[in-house]
C-alpha positions in Angstrom: 73.6 163.8 210.8 76.8 165.2 209.0 75.8 169.0 208.3 75.1 169.6 204.7 76.7 172.9 203.2 74.0 175.7 204.1 72.6 173.9 206.6 71.5 175.6 210.0 71.1 174.7 213.4 67.2 175.1 213.4 64.5 175.8 211.5 61.0 177.2 212.5 58.2 177.4 210.1 55.7 179.9 210.9 56.0 183.2 212.9 53.3 183.2 215.6 53.4 183.3 219.3 55.2 179.9 219.9 57.7 179.9 217.3 58.2 183.4 217.5 59.2 183.1 221.5 61.3 179.8 220.6 63.5 182.0 218.3 63.8 185.1 220.5 65.2 182.9 223.4 67.4 180.9 221.5 68.7 184.2 220.1 68.7 185.7 223.7 70.5 182.9 225.5 72.6 181.0 223.0 73.7 183.1 220.6 75.9 180.9 218.9 72.9 178.6 217.3 72.7 179.4 213.7 68.5 179.3 213.8 66.3 180.1 210.9 62.2 181.5 211.1 60.4 181.4 208.3 57.4 183.5 208.0 54.5 183.6 205.2 53.4 187.1 205.8 55.0 190.3 205.7 55.7 190.3 209.7 55.7 188.0 212.5 52.8 187.5 214.8 49.7 188.4 212.5 46.8 189.9 213.6 46.4 189.0 217.5 46.4 190.0 221.1 47.6 188.0 223.8 46.7 188.1 227.6 48.0 186.6 230.8 47.2 186.6 234.6 50.3 187.1 236.4 50.0 184.1 237.9 50.4 182.0 234.8 54.2 182.9 234.7 56.7 182.7 237.1 59.0 186.2 238.1 61.7 185.3 236.0 59.5 184.4 233.1 57.4 187.7 233.7 60.9 189.4 233.4 62.2 188.3 230.2 58.7 189.1 228.6 58.3 192.2 229.7 59.8 193.7 226.8 57.0 192.7 224.7 54.1 193.6 227.4 52.5 196.9 225.5 49.9 197.0 228.6 49.3 196.3 232.2 46.8 196.4 234.8 47.0 195.3 238.7 43.3 194.3 238.1 40.6 193.0 236.2 36.6 192.4 236.0 33.6 190.1 235.4 30.0 190.7 235.1 27.0 188.2 234.9 23.1 188.2 235.3 23.2 188.0 239.2 27.3 189.0 239.9 29.7 191.4 239.3 33.5 191.4 240.9 36.8 192.9 240.8 40.0 190.9 241.2 42.8 192.4 242.3 45.2 190.4 239.8 47.6 191.7 237.6 46.3 191.2 233.9 48.5 191.7 231.3 47.8 191.7 227.1 51.2 191.4 224.0 49.8 192.8 220.3 51.1 191.6 217.6 52.6 194.5 216.9 54.7 195.0 219.7 55.8 191.1 219.3 56.9 191.6 215.7 58.9 195.0 216.7 60.7 193.5 219.5 61.7 189.7 218.3 62.5 190.9 214.6 64.9 193.4 215.5 66.8 190.5 217.7 66.6 188.1 214.9 67.9 189.9 212.1 68.9 188.0 209.2 67.7 185.1 211.2 64.2 185.8 209.9 62.7 185.7 206.1 59.2 186.7 206.0 57.1 186.4 202.7 58.2 182.7 202.3 55.7 180.4 201.3 56.2 176.9 202.7 55.6 173.9 200.5 56.3 170.3 202.9 57.9 170.6 206.0 59.8 167.4 207.4 61.7 166.9 210.6 65.0 167.9 208.9 64.2 170.3 205.5 61.9 172.6 204.6 61.0 172.4 201.1 59.8 176.3 199.6 57.3 176.9 196.9 59.7 178.4 194.4 61.1 174.8 195.0 64.2 175.6 197.2 64.9 173.5 200.0 66.4 174.4 203.2 67.7 171.6 205.5 68.3 171.6 209.6 69.4 169.6 212.7 65.3 169.7 213.2 62.7 171.6 211.8 60.1 173.1 214.3 56.1 173.2 213.0 54.4 176.3 214.2 52.1 176.6 211.3 49.1 176.6 213.6 46.4 173.9 214.6 46.5 171.0 212.5 43.0 168.9 211.5 43.2 166.0 214.2 40.5 163.0 214.6 42.3 162.6 217.7 41.0 165.5 220.2 36.8 165.9 220.9 36.3 169.5 220.8 33.9 172.4 221.7 35.1 175.9 220.0 36.0 179.2 221.7 34.9 181.6 218.7 35.7 185.2 218.7 36.3 188.7 217.0 37.5 191.6 218.1 37.9 195.6 217.1 39.9 197.7 218.7 38.4 200.8 218.3 38.6 204.6 218.9 36.1 206.3 220.9 34.1 209.6 220.7 34.4 210.0 224.6 36.6 208.4 227.0 35.1 204.9 227.9 36.0 205.2 231.6 37.0 201.9 231.9 39.3 201.0 235.0 40.3 197.7 234.2 40.1 195.0 231.8 36.8 193.1 231.7 37.4 189.7 230.6 34.0 188.6 230.9 31.0 190.3 230.4 28.3 187.7 230.5 24.9 189.8 230.9 24.7 190.2 227.6 22.0 187.9 225.1 23.3 184.2 225.0 22.8 183.4 221.8 22.8 179.8 221.9 25.9 179.2 223.6 28.1 180.9 226.2 28.3 184.4 225.2 30.8 187.1 226.7 32.2 190.5 225.7 35.9 190.9 226.3 37.2 194.4 227.1 41.0 195.5 227.0 41.4 199.3 227.4 44.3 200.4 225.6 43.8 204.4 226.2 41.7 206.7 227.3 39.4 206.6 224.1 40.7 203.4 222.9 39.3 200.0 223.8 39.4 195.9 222.2 35.8 195.2 222.3 35.9 191.4 221.5 32.4 188.9 221.0 33.3 185.0 221.9 31.3 182.4 222.2 31.6 179.0 223.6 30.2 176.8 221.3 30.0 173.2 219.6 31.8 174.0 216.5 34.1 176.0 215.1 31.8 177.9 212.0 31.1 181.1 212.9 29.4 184.1 211.3 31.6 187.7 211.6 28.7 189.6 210.7 26.6 188.7 213.2 29.6 189.3 215.6 30.5 192.8 214.5 26.8 193.5 214.8 26.9 192.2 218.5 30.3 194.7 219.0 28.1 197.6 217.2 24.9 197.0 219.7 27.0 196.6 222.9 28.9 199.7 222.2 25.6 201.6 221.8 24.3 199.5 225.1 27.5 201.5 226.8 26.9 205.0 225.5 29.9 204.3 223.4 30.0 205.9 220.0 32.6 204.2 217.4 34.4 206.7 215.3 37.1 204.2 214.0 37.5 201.0 213.7 41.5 200.9 214.3 41.5 196.7 213.1 40.2 193.5 213.9 40.9 190.4 215.1 39.2 186.7 215.1 39.6 183.1 216.0 38.1 179.7 217.1 40.3 178.6 220.2 39.8 174.7 220.5 38.6 173.6 224.2 39.2 170.0 224.8 36.7 167.6 225.6 38.6 164.5 225.2 40.9 162.8 223.1 43.6 160.4 222.7 47.2 162.2 223.3 49.0 158.9 222.6 48.0 159.0 219.0 47.9 162.4 218.8 51.4 162.7 218.8 51.9 159.2 216.9 50.3 161.1 214.0 53.2 163.5 213.9 55.6 160.9 212.6 58.8 162.7 214.7 57.8 166.2 213.5 58.7 168.5 216.4 56.4 170.7 216.1 55.1 174.0 218.4 52.1 175.9 219.5 48.4 174.8 219.0 49.7 172.1 215.9 51.5 170.3 219.7 48.2 170.9 222.1 49.9 173.0 223.7 47.3 175.2 225.5 44.9 175.5 228.5 42.1 173.4 227.8 39.1 175.4 229.0 40.2 178.9 228.4 42.2 178.5 225.2 45.2 180.6 226.5 48.8 179.4 225.2 51.0 182.1 226.0 52.3 180.5 228.9 52.9 176.8 227.3 54.8 178.7 224.8 56.7 180.9 227.6 57.7 177.8 228.9 58.0 175.5 225.5 60.5 178.1 225.2 62.5 177.7 228.0 62.8 173.8 227.6 64.0 174.1 224.3 66.5 176.7 224.7 68.0 174.5 227.9 68.2 171.3 225.4 71.4 170.0 225.8 71.6 170.2 221.6 69.1 170.6 219.0 68.4 167.9 216.4 65.4 166.3 215.4 64.8 163.5 217.5 65.7 164.8 220.7 63.5 168.1 219.8 60.5 165.8 219.3 60.7 164.0 222.0 61.3 166.5 224.5 58.2 168.3 222.9 56.3 165.5 223.4 57.1 164.9 226.7 56.4 168.4 227.6 52.6 168.1 225.8 52.0 164.6 227.4 52.5 166.0 230.9 50.3 168.9 230.2 48.0 166.3 229.0 47.5 164.5 232.6 47.6 168.0 234.5 44.9 169.0 232.5 42.2 166.0 233.2 40.2 167.9 235.5 39.3 171.0 233.2 38.6 168.6 230.4 36.2 167.5 232.7 34.9 170.8 233.6 34.7 170.9 229.9 32.2 168.1 229.2 30.2 169.4 232.4 29.9 172.7 230.3 29.4 171.7 226.9 27.4 168.6 227.5 25.7 168.9 230.6 24.2 172.6 230.4 22.2 174.1 227.6 23.6 176.1 225.5 21.7 179.2 226.6 22.3 178.8 230.4 26.2 178.1 230.2 26.7 181.2 231.8 25.2 180.2 235.0 28.4 177.5 235.6 30.7 180.7 234.9 29.0 182.5 237.5 28.9 180.2 240.3 32.8 179.7 239.3 33.6 183.2 240.0 32.0 183.3 243.1 34.8 181.1 244.8 37.9 182.5 246.5 40.3 184.5 244.1 43.8 182.6 245.0 41.8 179.5 243.7 40.9 181.6 240.5 44.2 182.3 240.1 45.6 178.8 240.1 42.5 177.8 237.8 44.1 180.0 235.5 47.4 178.8 235.8 46.9 175.2 235.4 47.6 174.6 238.9 44.8 173.4 241.2 45.0 171.6 244.4 43.1 168.6 245.6 41.2 171.1 247.8 40.8 173.1 244.7 39.0 170.9 242.5 36.9 169.6 245.5 35.6 173.2 246.4 34.4 173.5 242.5 32.2 170.4 242.3 31.3 171.0 245.9 27.9 172.3 246.7 24.4 172.3 244.5 25.8 172.4 240.7 24.4 174.8 238.6 23.0 171.9 235.8 20.9 168.9 236.3 23.3 166.3 238.3 22.0 163.3 236.0 23.3 165.3 233.3 26.5 166.2 235.0 27.0 162.8 235.9 26.5 161.4 232.3 28.7 164.2 230.9 31.6 163.8 233.6 32.1 159.5 232.7 31.4 160.1 228.5 33.6 159.8 226.0 32.6 162.5 223.2 35.7 161.0 221.2 34.4 157.5 220.7 30.4 158.5 221.0 30.7 161.2 218.1 28.5 163.7 220.5 30.6 166.7 219.5 32.9 167.9 216.7 36.5 166.8 216.2 39.7 168.4 215.0 41.1 171.9 215.9 39.9 174.0 213.1 41.8 177.7 212.8 44.6 179.4 214.5 43.9 181.5 217.6 44.8 184.7 219.3 
């Protein structure tokens, strides 16, 4: 494409995790490129907390991501009705405030906030005010898009960062406290201790639809705090979302539906199929795009599609586990599947989160007496919920 007046090399639409990291990586490693990040809100990152395990990223990735990390712990904990465990594995969190502070400063005039977008095309963006912006390529990172090509369960959550009257005495994050009442799905409480008297309390549910009830989740958080003996003095902020949990899908048609439009993050289907974590995928995508010899729409689309399809192939085992969790276990008994998993060796658990399971790991996860009926497990393993409509399809809300 000949360069039109005012054309830039790359426009990124949406200032969420994936596009923010792409823009930051390009600004850091290829400053000669003329890029533009468009965000509808007043700042990038929204109101989210992104977390990851040390094993999710390699050493070099952890180094370049370090300026964004606001909180880091050397271990984390899980709690179930019959089992509790502390795992000596590093865990880190990035808040949207730190994300915006670092990346906005790095981008400078390459960032435009408060911009409402009407139409996105592979090489142009039309704004609601009628202005059209042109680029050699445009990446759409505005969160997930509706699609009937994926069969999904959902991880819905609401979190409140609160200040307590007295210290909480937590020594590490609790990434799953499933000792709570289950309420019709796999439910757990997620705790991130951000300070002696400051903690993020998140009520999380693995359920069959993305529909959620904020008042019920807020009441759950208040009840959990009382159970812990915590007196909430102030709610500092609140975040919520619905992470997709993939059971099955048609990845070829999912990408055909994009019609050549480069996409990122959840819009590109780049996330861990079971946990919903997307940060490691966003890091890898940012590195891949920054390493491309040229930035144009066809090349970007092909590279991102190849990345997403490789991840899809690699995560087939996780989709099988998801079907067993959602289709073989009674909703209030799903916690038994996870409790059994957390009795496995710590290195295997780390590889699970990093989506790098070995063949022996997969055999170990499936061996022994299953925590669900054998017949139901077999039917779930070999079913195609996308074809039988046994679950909802489509990604609904952006996640944190």
